[in-house]
CHARMM internal coordinates of N, CA and C (Angstrom, degrees):
IC EDIT
DIST 1 N 1 CA 1.4515
DIST 1 CA 1 C 1.5154
ANGL 1 N 1 CA 1 C 107.97
DIST 1 C 2 N 1.3549
ANGL 1 CA 1 C 2 N 116.16
DIHE 1 N 1 CA 1 C 2 N 131.53
DIST 2 N 2 CA 1.4407
ANGL 1 C 2 N 2 CA 120.28
DIHE 1 CA 1 C 2 N 2 CA -179.42
DIST 2 CA 2 C 1.5359
ANGL 2 N 2 CA 2 C 109.98
DIHE 1 C 2 N 2 CA 2 C -86.08
DIST 2 C 3 N 1.3196
ANGL 2 CA 2 C 3 N 115.22
DIHE 2 N 2 CA 2 C 3 N 150.37
DIST 3 N 3 CA 1.4775
ANGL 2 C 3 N 3 CA 118.85
DIHE 2 CA 2 C 3 N 3 CA 177.74
DIST 3 CA 3 C 1.5154
ANGL 3 N 3 CA 3 C 110.17
DIHE 2 C 3 N 3 CA 3 C -80.98
DIST 3 C 4 N 1.3296
ANGL 3 CA 3 C 4 N 117.05
DIHE 3 N 3 CA 3 C 4 N 152.84
DIST 4 N 4 CA 1.4592
ANGL 3 C 4 N 4 CA 119.35
DIHE 3 CA 3 C 4 N 4 CA -175.58
DIST 4 CA 4 C 1.5341
ANGL 4 N 4 CA 4 C 110.31
DIHE 3 C 4 N 4 CA 4 C -69.81
DIST 4 C 5 N 1.3328
ANGL 4 CA 4 C 5 N 114.05
DIHE 4 N 4 CA 4 C 5 N 152.60
DIST 5 N 5 CA 1.4709
ANGL 4 C 5 N 5 CA 119.41
DIHE 4 CA 4 C 5 N 5 CA 176.80
DIST 5 CA 5 C 1.5486
ANGL 5 N 5 CA 5 C 106.48
DIHE 4 C 5 N 5 CA 5 C -83.56
DIST 5 C 6 N 1.3359
ANGL 5 CA 5 C 6 N 116.18
DIHE 5 N 5 CA 5 C 6 N 129.70
DIST 6 N 6 CA 1.4307
ANGL 5 C 6 N 6 CA 122.07
DIHE 5 CA 5 C 6 N 6 CA -178.76
DIST 6 CA 6 C 1.4977
ANGL 6 N 6 CA 6 C 111.42
DIHE 5 C 6 N 6 CA 6 C -102.68
DIST 6 C 7 N 1.3032
ANGL 6 CA 6 C 7 N 117.35
DIHE 6 N 6 CA 6 C 7 N 140.22
DIST 7 N 7 CA 1.4739
ANGL 6 C 7 N 7 CA 124.36
DIHE 6 CA 6 C 7 N 7 CA 179.72
DIST 7 CA 7 C 1.5347
ANGL 7 N 7 CA 7 C 108.11
DIHE 6 C 7 N 7 CA 7 C -104.10
DIST 7 C 8 N 1.3103
ANGL 7 CA 7 C 8 N 116.96
DIHE 7 N 7 CA 7 C 8 N 122.33
DIST 8 N 8 CA 1.4537
ANGL 7 C 8 N 8 CA 123.00
DIHE 7 CA 7 C 8 N 8 CA -178.71
DIST 8 CA 8 C 1.5178
ANGL 8 N 8 CA 8 C 108.69
DIHE 7 C 8 N 8 CA 8 C -81.00
DIST 8 C 9 N 1.3156
ANGL 8 CA 8 C 9 N 115.65
DIHE 8 N 8 CA 8 C 9 N 118.94
DIST 9 N 9 CA 1.4841
ANGL 8 C 9 N 9 CA 122.20
DIHE 8 CA 8 C 9 N 9 CA 177.91
DIST 9 CA 9 C 1.5008
ANGL 9 N 9 CA 9 C 111.99
DIHE 8 C 9 N 9 CA 9 C -98.08
DIST 9 C 10 N 1.2893
ANGL 9 CA 9 C 10 N 118.43
DIHE 9 N 9 CA 9 C 10 N 4.81
DIST 10 N 10 CA 1.4634
ANGL 9 C 10 N 10 CA 122.51
DIHE 9 CA 9 C 10 N 10 CA -179.58
DIST 10 CA 10 C 1.5123
ANGL 10 N 10 CA 10 C 112.73
DIHE 9 C 10 N 10 CA 10 C 93.20
DIST 10 C 11 N 1.3313
ANGL 10 CA 10 C 11 N 114.57
DIHE 10 N 10 CA 10 C 11 N 158.98
DIST 11 N 11 CA 1.4607
ANGL 10 C 11 N 11 CA 122.85
DIHE 10 CA 10 C 11 N 11 CA 179.10
DIST 11 CA 11 C 1.5304
ANGL 11 N 11 CA 11 C 112.41
DIHE 10 C 11 N 11 CA 11 C 53.14
DIST 11 C 12 N 1.3277
ANGL 11 CA 11 C 12 N 116.84
DIHE 11 N 11 CA 11 C 12 N 35.75
DIST 12 N 12 CA 1.4677
ANGL 11 C 12 N 12 CA 121.52
DIHE 11 CA 11 C 12 N 12 CA 176.36
DIST 12 CA 12 C 1.5182
ANGL 12 N 12 CA 12 C 115.50
DIHE 11 C 12 N 12 CA 12 C 77.17
DIST 12 C 13 N 1.3153
ANGL 12 CA 12 C 13 N 118.22
DIHE 12 N 12 CA 12 C 13 N 11.02
DIST 13 N 13 CA 1.4601
ANGL 12 C 13 N 13 CA 122.60
DIHE 12 CA 12 C 13 N 13 CA -180.00
DIST 13 CA 13 C 1.5184
ANGL 13 N 13 CA 13 C 110.61
DIHE 12 C 13 N 13 CA 13 C -98.95
DIST 13 C 14 N 1.3285
ANGL 13 CA 13 C 14 N 114.97
DIHE 13 N 13 CA 13 C 14 N 133.14
DIST 14 N 14 CA 1.4723
ANGL 13 C 14 N 14 CA 122.96
DIHE 13 CA 13 C 14 N 14 CA -178.46
DIST 14 CA 14 C 1.4847
ANGL 14 N 14 CA 14 C 110.08
DIHE 13 C 14 N 14 CA 14 C -130.25
DIST 14 C 15 N 1.3429
ANGL 14 CA 14 C 15 N 116.12
DIHE 14 N 14 CA 14 C 15 N 148.91
DIST 15 N 15 CA 1.4673
ANGL 14 C 15 N 15 CA 122.13
DIHE 14 CA 14 C 15 N 15 CA 170.49
DIST 15 CA 15 C 1.5095
ANGL 15 N 15 CA 15 C 108.97
DIHE 14 C 15 N 15 CA 15 C -132.63
DIST 15 C 16 N 1.3004
ANGL 15 CA 15 C 16 N 117.85
DIHE 15 N 15 CA 15 C 16 N 157.72
DIST 16 N 16 CA 1.4641
ANGL 15 C 16 N 16 CA 122.40
DIHE 15 CA 15 C 16 N 16 CA 176.80
DIST 16 CA 16 C 1.5190
ANGL 16 N 16 CA 16 C 107.15
DIHE 15 C 16 N 16 CA 16 C -71.04
DIST 16 C 17 N 1.3415
ANGL 16 CA 16 C 17 N 116.62
DIHE 16 N 16 CA 16 C 17 N 120.83
DIST 17 N 17 CA 1.4668
ANGL 16 C 17 N 17 CA 121.53
DIHE 16 CA 16 C 17 N 17 CA -174.95
DIST 17 CA 17 C 1.5242
ANGL 17 N 17 CA 17 C 112.59
DIHE 16 C 17 N 17 CA 17 C -60.05
DIST 17 C 18 N 1.2799
ANGL 17 CA 17 C 18 N 119.29
DIHE 17 N 17 CA 17 C 18 N -35.10
DIST 18 N 18 CA 1.4648
ANGL 17 C 18 N 18 CA 122.58
DIHE 17 CA 17 C 18 N 18 CA -176.77
DIST 18 CA 18 C 1.5229
ANGL 18 N 18 CA 18 C 111.13
DIHE 17 C 18 N 18 CA 18 C -71.39
DIST 18 C 19 N 1.3373
ANGL 18 CA 18 C 19 N 118.45
DIHE 18 N 18 CA 18 C 19 N -14.30
DIST 19 N 19 CA 1.4874
ANGL 18 C 19 N 19 CA 120.80
DIHE 18 CA 18 C 19 N 19 CA 179.85
DIST 19 CA 19 C 1.5181
ANGL 19 N 19 CA 19 C 112.46
DIHE 18 C 19 N 19 CA 19 C -94.19
DIST 19 C 20 N 1.3547
ANGL 19 CA 19 C 20 N 117.88
DIHE 19 N 19 CA 19 C 20 N -3.39
DIST 20 N 20 CA 1.4399
ANGL 19 C 20 N 20 CA 121.21
DIHE 19 CA 19 C 20 N 20 CA -179.72
DIST 20 CA 20 C 1.5334
ANGL 20 N 20 CA 20 C 108.50
DIHE 19 C 20 N 20 CA 20 C -71.62
DIST 20 C 21 N 1.3296
ANGL 20 CA 20 C 21 N 116.28
DIHE 20 N 20 CA 20 C 21 N 126.05
DIST 21 N 21 CA 1.4655
ANGL 20 C 21 N 21 CA 122.10
DIHE 20 CA 20 C 21 N 21 CA -179.11
DIST 21 CA 21 C 1.5440
ANGL 21 N 21 CA 21 C 109.14
DIHE 20 C 21 N 21 CA 21 C -97.38
DIST 21 C 22 N 1.3077
ANGL 21 CA 21 C 22 N 117.04
DIHE 21 N 21 CA 21 C 22 N -41.69
DIST 22 N 22 CA 1.4578
ANGL 21 C 22 N 22 CA 120.93
DIHE 21 CA 21 C 22 N 22 CA -178.42
DIST 22 CA 22 C 1.5179
ANGL 22 N 22 CA 22 C 110.93
DIHE 21 C 22 N 22 CA 22 C -156.12
DIST 22 C 23 N 1.3181
ANGL 22 CA 22 C 23 N 114.94
DIHE 22 N 22 CA 22 C 23 N 153.77
DIST 23 N 23 CA 1.4665
ANGL 22 C 23 N 23 CA 122.02
DIHE 22 CA 22 C 23 N 23 CA 174.78
DIST 23 CA 23 C 1.5384
ANGL 23 N 23 CA 23 C 104.92
DIHE 22 C 23 N 23 CA 23 C -123.23
DIST 23 C 24 N 1.3207
ANGL 23 CA 23 C 24 N 116.51
DIHE 23 N 23 CA 23 C 24 N 112.60
DIST 24 N 24 CA 1.4730
ANGL 23 C 24 N 24 CA 121.22
DIHE 23 CA 23 C 24 N 24 CA -175.92
DIST 24 CA 24 C 1.5228
ANGL 24 N 24 CA 24 C 109.09
DIHE 23 C 24 N 24 CA 24 C -134.36
DIST 24 C 25 N 1.3332
ANGL 24 CA 24 C 25 N 114.32
DIHE 24 N 24 CA 24 C 25 N 163.59
DIST 25 N 25 CA 1.4575
ANGL 24 C 25 N 25 CA 121.24
DIHE 24 CA 24 C 25 N 25 CA 176.39
DIST 25 CA 25 C 1.5143
ANGL 25 N 25 CA 25 C 108.55
DIHE 24 C 25 N 25 CA 25 C -75.38
DIST 25 C 26 N 1.3289
ANGL 25 CA 25 C 26 N 118.15
DIHE 25 N 25 CA 25 C 26 N 128.22
DIST 26 N 26 CA 1.4649
ANGL 25 C 26 N 26 CA 119.82
DIHE 25 CA 25 C 26 N 26 CA -177.99
DIST 26 CA 26 C 1.5275
ANGL 26 N 26 CA 26 C 114.96
DIHE 25 C 26 N 26 CA 26 C -72.08
DIST 26 C 27 N 1.3079
ANGL 26 CA 26 C 27 N 117.89
DIHE 26 N 26 CA 26 C 27 N -13.80
DIST 27 N 27 CA 1.4588
ANGL 26 C 27 N 27 CA 119.65
DIHE 26 CA 26 C 27 N 27 CA -178.84
DIST 27 CA 27 C 1.5218
ANGL 27 N 27 CA 27 C 112.91
DIHE 26 C 27 N 27 CA 27 C -83.83
DIST 27 C 28 N 1.3028
ANGL 27 CA 27 C 28 N 118.95
DIHE 27 N 27 CA 27 C 28 N -11.37
DIST 28 N 28 CA 1.4626
ANGL 27 C 28 N 28 CA 119.97
DIHE 27 CA 27 C 28 N 28 CA -178.64
DIST 28 CA 28 C 1.5314
ANGL 28 N 28 CA 28 C 110.79
DIHE 27 C 28 N 28 CA 28 C -70.91
DIST 28 C 29 N 1.3279
ANGL 28 CA 28 C 29 N 116.76
DIHE 28 N 28 CA 28 C 29 N 146.03
DIST 29 N 29 CA 1.4406
ANGL 28 C 29 N 29 CA 121.70
DIHE 28 CA 28 C 29 N 29 CA -179.79
DIST 29 CA 29 C 1.5389
ANGL 29 N 29 CA 29 C 112.23
DIHE 28 C 29 N 29 CA 29 C -61.27
DIST 29 C 30 N 1.3770
ANGL 29 CA 29 C 30 N 118.90
DIHE 29 N 29 CA 29 C 30 N -42.14
DIST 30 N 30 CA 1.4443
ANGL 29 C 30 N 30 CA 117.97
DIHE 29 CA 29 C 30 N 30 CA 177.68
DIST 30 CA 30 C 1.5139
ANGL 30 N 30 CA 30 C 113.80
DIHE 29 C 30 N 30 CA 30 C -62.09
DIST 30 C 31 N 1.3439
ANGL 30 CA 30 C 31 N 116.48
DIHE 30 N 30 CA 30 C 31 N -33.51
DIST 31 N 31 CA 1.4708
ANGL 30 C 31 N 31 CA 119.34
DIHE 30 CA 30 C 31 N 31 CA 177.89
DIST 31 CA 31 C 1.5299
ANGL 31 N 31 CA 31 C 112.02
DIHE 30 C 31 N 31 CA 31 C -69.96
DIST 31 C 32 N 1.3149
ANGL 31 CA 31 C 32 N 115.66
DIHE 31 N 31 CA 31 C 32 N -37.48
DIST 32 N 32 CA 1.4545
ANGL 31 C 32 N 32 CA 118.48
DIHE 31 CA 31 C 32 N 32 CA 177.78
DIST 32 CA 32 C 1.5423
ANGL 32 N 32 CA 32 C 110.55
DIHE 31 C 32 N 32 CA 32 C -63.81
DIST 32 C 33 N 1.3397
ANGL 32 CA 32 C 33 N 117.22
DIHE 32 N 32 CA 32 C 33 N -42.23
DIST 33 N 33 CA 1.4616
ANGL 32 C 33 N 33 CA 120.63
DIHE 32 CA 32 C 33 N 33 CA 177.48
DIST 33 CA 33 C 1.5103
ANGL 33 N 33 CA 33 C 111.03
DIHE 32 C 33 N 33 CA 33 C -65.25
DIST 33 C 34 N 1.3275
ANGL 33 CA 33 C 34 N 117.53
DIHE 33 N 33 CA 33 C 34 N -40.55
DIST 34 N 34 CA 1.4608
ANGL 33 C 34 N 34 CA 121.60
DIHE 33 CA 33 C 34 N 34 CA 178.92
DIST 34 CA 34 C 1.5163
ANGL 34 N 34 CA 34 C 110.82
DIHE 33 C 34 N 34 CA 34 C -62.63
DIST 34 C 35 N 1.3318
ANGL 34 CA 34 C 35 N 115.97
DIHE 34 N 34 CA 34 C 35 N -43.17
DIST 35 N 35 CA 1.4709
ANGL 34 C 35 N 35 CA 121.12
DIHE 34 CA 34 C 35 N 35 CA 179.94
DIST 35 CA 35 C 1.5460
ANGL 35 N 35 CA 35 C 110.34
DIHE 34 C 35 N 35 CA 35 C -62.75
DIST 35 C 36 N 1.3229
ANGL 35 CA 35 C 36 N 115.29
DIHE 35 N 35 CA 35 C 36 N -44.00
DIST 36 N 36 CA 1.4877
ANGL 35 C 36 N 36 CA 118.17
DIHE 35 CA 35 C 36 N 36 CA -179.98
DIST 36 CA 36 C 1.5269
ANGL 36 N 36 CA 36 C 110.76
DIHE 35 C 36 N 36 CA 36 C -66.16
DIST 36 C 37 N 1.3233
ANGL 36 CA 36 C 37 N 117.73
DIHE 36 N 36 CA 36 C 37 N -39.65
DIST 37 N 37 CA 1.4445
ANGL 36 C 37 N 37 CA 121.98
DIHE 36 CA 36 C 37 N 37 CA 178.22
DIST 37 CA 37 C 1.5047
ANGL 37 N 37 CA 37 C 111.66
DIHE 36 C 37 N 37 CA 37 C -63.96
DIST 37 C 38 N 1.3254
ANGL 37 CA 37 C 38 N 116.66
DIHE 37 N 37 CA 37 C 38 N -44.62
DIST 38 N 38 CA 1.4582
ANGL 37 C 38 N 38 CA 121.00
DIHE 37 CA 37 C 38 N 38 CA -179.82
DIST 38 CA 38 C 1.5366
ANGL 38 N 38 CA 38 C 110.54
DIHE 37 C 38 N 38 CA 38 C -64.85
DIST 38 C 39 N 1.3263
ANGL 38 CA 38 C 39 N 117.63
DIHE 38 N 38 CA 38 C 39 N -37.73
DIST 39 N 39 CA 1.4373
ANGL 38 C 39 N 39 CA 120.27
DIHE 38 CA 38 C 39 N 39 CA 176.45
DIST 39 CA 39 C 1.5016
ANGL 39 N 39 CA 39 C 111.88
DIHE 38 C 39 N 39 CA 39 C -61.69
DIST 39 C 40 N 1.3263
ANGL 39 CA 39 C 40 N 116.97
DIHE 39 N 39 CA 39 C 40 N -41.70
DIST 40 N 40 CA 1.4361
ANGL 39 C 40 N 40 CA 122.59
DIHE 39 CA 39 C 40 N 40 CA 178.79
DIST 40 CA 40 C 1.5428
ANGL 40 N 40 CA 40 C 113.01
DIHE 39 C 40 N 40 CA 40 C -64.57
DIST 40 C 41 N 1.3315
ANGL 40 CA 40 C 41 N 116.54
DIHE 40 N 40 CA 40 C 41 N -30.13
DIST 41 N 41 CA 1.4924
ANGL 40 C 41 N 41 CA 121.06
DIHE 40 CA 40 C 41 N 41 CA 177.50
DIST 41 CA 41 C 1.5293
ANGL 41 N 41 CA 41 C 113.82
DIHE 40 C 41 N 41 CA 41 C -90.85
DIST 41 C 42 N 1.3476
ANGL 41 CA 41 C 42 N 117.08
DIHE 41 N 41 CA 41 C 42 N 0.34
DIST 42 N 42 CA 1.4452
ANGL 41 C 42 N 42 CA 119.73
DIHE 41 CA 41 C 42 N 42 CA -178.95
DIST 42 CA 42 C 1.5035
ANGL 42 N 42 CA 42 C 114.19
DIHE 41 C 42 N 42 CA 42 C 75.75
DIST 42 C 43 N 1.3393
ANGL 42 CA 42 C 43 N 118.23
DIHE 42 N 42 CA 42 C 43 N 25.59
DIST 43 N 43 CA 1.4383
ANGL 42 C 43 N 43 CA 122.41
DIHE 42 CA 42 C 43 N 43 CA 176.98
DIST 43 CA 43 C 1.5326
ANGL 43 N 43 CA 43 C 109.63
DIHE 42 C 43 N 43 CA 43 C -94.90
DIST 43 C 44 N 1.3219
ANGL 43 CA 43 C 44 N 116.18
DIHE 43 N 43 CA 43 C 44 N 154.96
DIST 44 N 44 CA 1.4259
ANGL 43 C 44 N 44 CA 122.02
DIHE 43 CA 43 C 44 N 44 CA -177.46
DIST 44 CA 44 C 1.5171
ANGL 44 N 44 CA 44 C 110.61
DIHE 43 C 44 N 44 CA 44 C -91.11
DIST 44 C 45 N 1.3099
ANGL 44 CA 44 C 45 N 116.89
DIHE 44 N 44 CA 44 C 45 N 129.32
DIST 45 N 45 CA 1.4862
ANGL 44 C 45 N 45 CA 123.01
DIHE 44 CA 44 C 45 N 45 CA 173.88
DIST 45 CA 45 C 1.5378
ANGL 45 N 45 CA 45 C 105.58
DIHE 44 C 45 N 45 CA 45 C -120.84
DIST 45 C 46 N 1.3175
ANGL 45 CA 45 C 46 N 116.45
DIHE 45 N 45 CA 45 C 46 N 126.08
DIST 46 N 46 CA 1.4593
ANGL 45 C 46 N 46 CA 120.44
DIHE 45 CA 45 C 46 N 46 CA -178.82
DIST 46 CA 46 C 1.5331
ANGL 46 N 46 CA 46 C 108.70
DIHE 45 C 46 N 46 CA 46 C -105.14
DIST 46 C 47 N 1.3052
ANGL 46 CA 46 C 47 N 116.71
DIHE 46 N 46 CA 46 C 47 N 126.66
DIST 47 N 47 CA 1.4428
ANGL 46 C 47 N 47 CA 122.32
DIHE 46 CA 46 C 47 N 47 CA 178.21
DIST 47 CA 47 C 1.5233
ANGL 47 N 47 CA 47 C 109.99
DIHE 46 C 47 N 47 CA 47 C -109.11
DIST 47 C 48 N 1.3220
ANGL 47 CA 47 C 48 N 115.70
DIHE 47 N 47 CA 47 C 48 N 149.10
DIST 48 N 48 CA 1.4604
ANGL 47 C 48 N 48 CA 121.04
DIHE 47 CA 47 C 48 N 48 CA -178.08
DIST 48 CA 48 C 1.5289
ANGL 48 N 48 CA 48 C 108.68
DIHE 47 C 48 N 48 CA 48 C -136.44
DIST 48 C 49 N 1.3471
ANGL 48 CA 48 C 49 N 116.32
DIHE 48 N 48 CA 48 C 49 N 148.68
DIST 49 N 49 CA 1.4489
ANGL 48 C 49 N 49 CA 121.38
DIHE 48 CA 48 C 49 N 49 CA 174.03
DIST 49 CA 49 C 1.5187
ANGL 49 N 49 CA 49 C 113.63
DIHE 48 C 49 N 49 CA 49 C -80.25
DIST 49 C 50 N 1.3243
ANGL 49 CA 49 C 50 N 115.58
DIHE 49 N 49 CA 49 C 50 N -7.82
DIST 50 N 50 CA 1.4656
ANGL 49 C 50 N 50 CA 121.53
DIHE 49 CA 49 C 50 N 50 CA -179.19
DIST 50 CA 50 C 1.5195
ANGL 50 N 50 CA 50 C 109.68
DIHE 49 C 50 N 50 CA 50 C -82.86
DIST 50 C 51 N 1.3157
ANGL 50 CA 50 C 51 N 117.48
DIHE 50 N 50 CA 50 C 51 N 142.83
DIST 51 N 51 CA 1.4611
ANGL 50 C 51 N 51 CA 122.94
DIHE 50 CA 50 C 51 N 51 CA 179.32
DIST 51 CA 51 C 1.5282
ANGL 51 N 51 CA 51 C 111.00
DIHE 50 C 51 N 51 CA 51 C -56.45
DIST 51 C 52 N 1.3620
ANGL 51 CA 51 C 52 N 117.82
DIHE 51 N 51 CA 51 C 52 N 140.72
DIST 52 N 52 CA 1.4618
ANGL 51 C 52 N 52 CA 120.08
DIHE 51 CA 51 C 52 N 52 CA 177.25
DIST 52 CA 52 C 1.5406
ANGL 52 N 52 CA 52 C 113.03
DIHE 51 C 52 N 52 CA 52 C -55.46
DIST 52 C 53 N 1.3243
ANGL 52 CA 52 C 53 N 117.01
DIHE 52 N 52 CA 52 C 53 N -36.97
DIST 53 N 53 CA 1.4659
ANGL 52 C 53 N 53 CA 120.89
DIHE 52 CA 52 C 53 N 53 CA -179.86
DIST 53 CA 53 C 1.5311
ANGL 53 N 53 CA 53 C 111.36
DIHE 52 C 53 N 53 CA 53 C -62.65
DIST 53 C 54 N 1.3387
ANGL 53 CA 53 C 54 N 116.34
DIHE 53 N 53 CA 53 C 54 N -38.51
DIST 54 N 54 CA 1.4662
ANGL 53 C 54 N 54 CA 120.00
DIHE 53 CA 53 C 54 N 54 CA 178.47
DIST 54 CA 54 C 1.5318
ANGL 54 N 54 CA 54 C 110.97
DIHE 53 C 54 N 54 CA 54 C -66.54
DIST 54 C 55 N 1.3206
ANGL 54 CA 54 C 55 N 117.01
DIHE 54 N 54 CA 54 C 55 N -43.08
DIST 55 N 55 CA 1.4456
ANGL 54 C 55 N 55 CA 120.79
DIHE 54 CA 54 C 55 N 55 CA -179.35
DIST 55 CA 55 C 1.5509
ANGL 55 N 55 CA 55 C 109.30
DIHE 54 C 55 N 55 CA 55 C -65.31
DIST 55 C 56 N 1.3173
ANGL 55 CA 55 C 56 N 117.14
DIHE 55 N 55 CA 55 C 56 N -44.93
DIST 56 N 56 CA 1.4300
ANGL 55 C 56 N 56 CA 121.98
DIHE 55 CA 55 C 56 N 56 CA -179.25
DIST 56 CA 56 C 1.5576
ANGL 56 N 56 CA 56 C 109.03
DIHE 55 C 56 N 56 CA 56 C -60.54
DIST 56 C 57 N 1.3326
ANGL 56 CA 56 C 57 N 115.94
DIHE 56 N 56 CA 56 C 57 N -41.51
DIST 57 N 57 CA 1.4509
ANGL 56 C 57 N 57 CA 119.95
DIHE 56 CA 56 C 57 N 57 CA 177.87
DIST 57 CA 57 C 1.5072
ANGL 57 N 57 CA 57 C 113.21
DIHE 56 C 57 N 57 CA 57 C -61.50
DIST 57 C 58 N 1.3111
ANGL 57 CA 57 C 58 N 116.82
DIHE 57 N 57 CA 57 C 58 N -41.39
DIST 58 N 58 CA 1.4676
ANGL 57 C 58 N 58 CA 121.44
DIHE 57 CA 57 C 58 N 58 CA 177.71
DIST 58 CA 58 C 1.5500
ANGL 58 N 58 CA 58 C 110.73
DIHE 57 C 58 N 58 CA 58 C -63.35
DIST 58 C 59 N 1.3039
ANGL 58 CA 58 C 59 N 114.58
DIHE 58 N 58 CA 58 C 59 N -38.42
DIST 59 N 59 CA 1.4854
ANGL 58 C 59 N 59 CA 119.15
DIHE 58 CA 58 C 59 N 59 CA 179.59
DIST 59 CA 59 C 1.5175
ANGL 59 N 59 CA 59 C 110.76
DIHE 58 C 59 N 59 CA 59 C -69.29
DIST 59 C 60 N 1.3171
ANGL 59 CA 59 C 60 N 118.14
DIHE 59 N 59 CA 59 C 60 N -40.44
DIST 60 N 60 CA 1.4557
ANGL 59 C 60 N 60 CA 121.86
DIHE 59 CA 59 C 60 N 60 CA -176.63
DIST 60 CA 60 C 1.5360
ANGL 60 N 60 CA 60 C 113.15
DIHE 59 C 60 N 60 CA 60 C -74.65
DIST 60 C 61 N 1.3353
ANGL 60 CA 60 C 61 N 117.16
DIHE 60 N 60 CA 60 C 61 N -39.92
DIST 61 N 61 CA 1.4579
ANGL 60 C 61 N 61 CA 118.97
DIHE 60 CA 60 C 61 N 61 CA -173.30
DIST 61 CA 61 C 1.5283
ANGL 61 N 61 CA 61 C 113.90
DIHE 60 C 61 N 61 CA 61 C -82.30
DIST 61 C 62 N 1.3431
ANGL 61 CA 61 C 62 N 116.48
DIHE 61 N 61 CA 61 C 62 N 2.48
DIST 62 N 62 CA 1.4621
ANGL 61 C 62 N 62 CA 118.76
DIHE 61 CA 61 C 62 N 62 CA 177.03
DIST 62 CA 62 C 1.4921
ANGL 62 N 62 CA 62 C 115.72
DIHE 61 C 62 N 62 CA 62 C 81.72
DIST 62 C 63 N 1.3605
ANGL 62 CA 62 C 63 N 116.86
DIHE 62 N 62 CA 62 C 63 N 3.48
DIST 63 N 63 CA 1.4542
ANGL 62 C 63 N 63 CA 119.65
DIHE 62 CA 62 C 63 N 63 CA 179.18
DIST 63 CA 63 C 1.5205
ANGL 63 N 63 CA 63 C 110.39
DIHE 62 C 63 N 63 CA 63 C -95.38
DIST 63 C 64 N 1.3292
ANGL 63 CA 63 C 64 N 116.91
DIHE 63 N 63 CA 63 C 64 N 25.34
DIST 64 N 64 CA 1.4747
ANGL 63 C 64 N 64 CA 121.29
DIHE 63 CA 63 C 64 N 64 CA -174.55
DIST 64 CA 64 C 1.5140
ANGL 64 N 64 CA 64 C 110.65
DIHE 63 C 64 N 64 CA 64 C -60.23
DIST 64 C 65 N 1.3150
ANGL 64 CA 64 C 65 N 119.78
DIHE 64 N 64 CA 64 C 65 N -30.53
DIST 65 N 65 CA 1.4359
ANGL 64 C 65 N 65 CA 121.31
DIHE 64 CA 64 C 65 N 65 CA -174.93
DIST 65 CA 65 C 1.5063
ANGL 65 N 65 CA 65 C 113.50
DIHE 64 C 65 N 65 CA 65 C -95.40
DIST 65 C 66 N 1.3258
ANGL 65 CA 65 C 66 N 119.33
DIHE 65 N 65 CA 65 C 66 N 6.19
DIST 66 N 66 CA 1.4410
ANGL 65 C 66 N 66 CA 123.37
DIHE 65 CA 65 C 66 N 66 CA -178.55
DIST 66 CA 66 C 1.5325
ANGL 66 N 66 CA 66 C 110.50
DIHE 65 C 66 N 66 CA 66 C -91.91
DIST 66 C 67 N 1.3001
ANGL 66 CA 66 C 67 N 115.49
DIHE 66 N 66 CA 66 C 67 N 134.81
DIST 67 N 67 CA 1.4746
ANGL 66 C 67 N 67 CA 119.30
DIHE 66 CA 66 C 67 N 67 CA 177.03
DIST 67 CA 67 C 1.5100
ANGL 67 N 67 CA 67 C 109.13
DIHE 66 C 67 N 67 CA 67 C -75.91
DIST 67 C 68 N 1.3433
ANGL 67 CA 67 C 68 N 114.74
DIHE 67 N 67 CA 67 C 68 N 160.05
DIST 68 N 68 CA 1.4614
ANGL 67 C 68 N 68 CA 118.45
DIHE 67 CA 67 C 68 N 68 CA 178.31
DIST 68 CA 68 C 1.5042
ANGL 68 N 68 CA 68 C 111.20
DIHE 67 C 68 N 68 CA 68 C -72.90
END
COOR INIT
IC SEED 1 N 1 CA 1 C
IC BUILD
């Protein structure tokens, strides 16, 4: 059994890459509403200080499990 690929979100935080649903800018109004709605339903929303483009690049180039 292979181990899951982890996506580095910075500052030592990792998530399982296959569980990522979307990578969006946290400042957008739709994202704020989505975050509030998810919180109300007991769903997990992970926020990162790293730019969405950087995270998407890590996910695409296969370096998702590499530390900074």
